[in-house]
C-alpha positions, 0 to 999 in steps of 0.5 A: 348815528340816526338810521333812515327807515325807507318806509311809510309815514301816514299822514306824511310830513308834507300833509301835516304842514299843509294845515300847520304852515298858514297859522304861523306868523312867519308865513307869507302865503296868501292861501289857506292851503299851501302847495308844498314840495320838498326842497332839501335840508339836512339832519342831525343826530341825537347823541342819545339816539331817541329824537329824530332831528331834521331841518326841512325845506319846503317850497310853497307855489300856491302864491304868485311867487314860489316861497321856500320855508325852513321847518325844523323838525323833531321826531319822538316816540312819546310826547315831549312834556309841556310842548303841546303848543309846538306839536305839528301832529302825530303820524304812524311810522311803518317801522317805529309806529307812533311819532309825535312830530314837533316844531323843533324850535321848541325841542330842547333836544334839537336846540342843543344839537343846533348849537353843537353844529354852530360850534362845529362839534355836530356833524350834519347828515343827509336828509334821506341817507343813513350814515352819510354826512352832508359837507354842503352844510357849513357852520361858523362861530366866533364867540367865546366858550367854543366848548360851552353847552347852552341853556335855553330861555325863550323862543320868540316866534315873529314875522321874520323867523324864530329866535331862540334865546339861550344862555351859555353855560360853563364846563362847570355847569354854572350860567354865564350871565353876560354871554346871551345868544339869539339863534335866529332860525330863518323860516323864509329861505332867501338865497344870498351871494356870500355866507354871512360874515361872522363878527360883522353887524354883531353876527357871531355865527351861522349855519348855511345850506342849500335848497332846491328851487322850482326851476331845478337849480340850487339856491344857498343861504343862511338857515340860521344866524347867531348874534349876541343878545342881552340875557333873559331870566333862566327858566 
């Protein structure tokens, strides 16, 4: 169970994101320096207790219309090998000292726990309270191999979001080449009247959650959508 420390983080997450967001291919703002506020999100636990995992919603009000972005964040006490390109920045934590903060789409621990959430095998946690499940975060999956784990294959950033290409792995550890999946991380959050219908239009699963709008109301929509995809080469 992750412990939320109510302490300082210098620089803050929002301060780090102000310079990082405009460089991303899915950033829709017109300003070089977005005006960000925290809009919601949730956390997941790392079974080994080493990596902090947060799915953070932030709203940029620098343009004509506010836009809400999703940034999966992973927090580590040491650098993640081979992930310099995904480093958002480092910060000094009042309790845990130096933390390396990554775009979690490139962190295998976060990706594995996101898939576990899709399968219903990980319990979403409140963003700012220790040991507090968040039942407003819902997930669904209709694919085969419900208890399978995954093997990351590739991460593709595009103008519409980030695609995590994975391959399911059987209980014996052997890959299942016919069961490639794409976990689309929706970077720009948009309200939807209903949750995605798993099984329709090749949708196999989803993670749906809330976020706050600038007027104080709550919006709800898919943070992640899962579809079948042709498998890529295993790294």
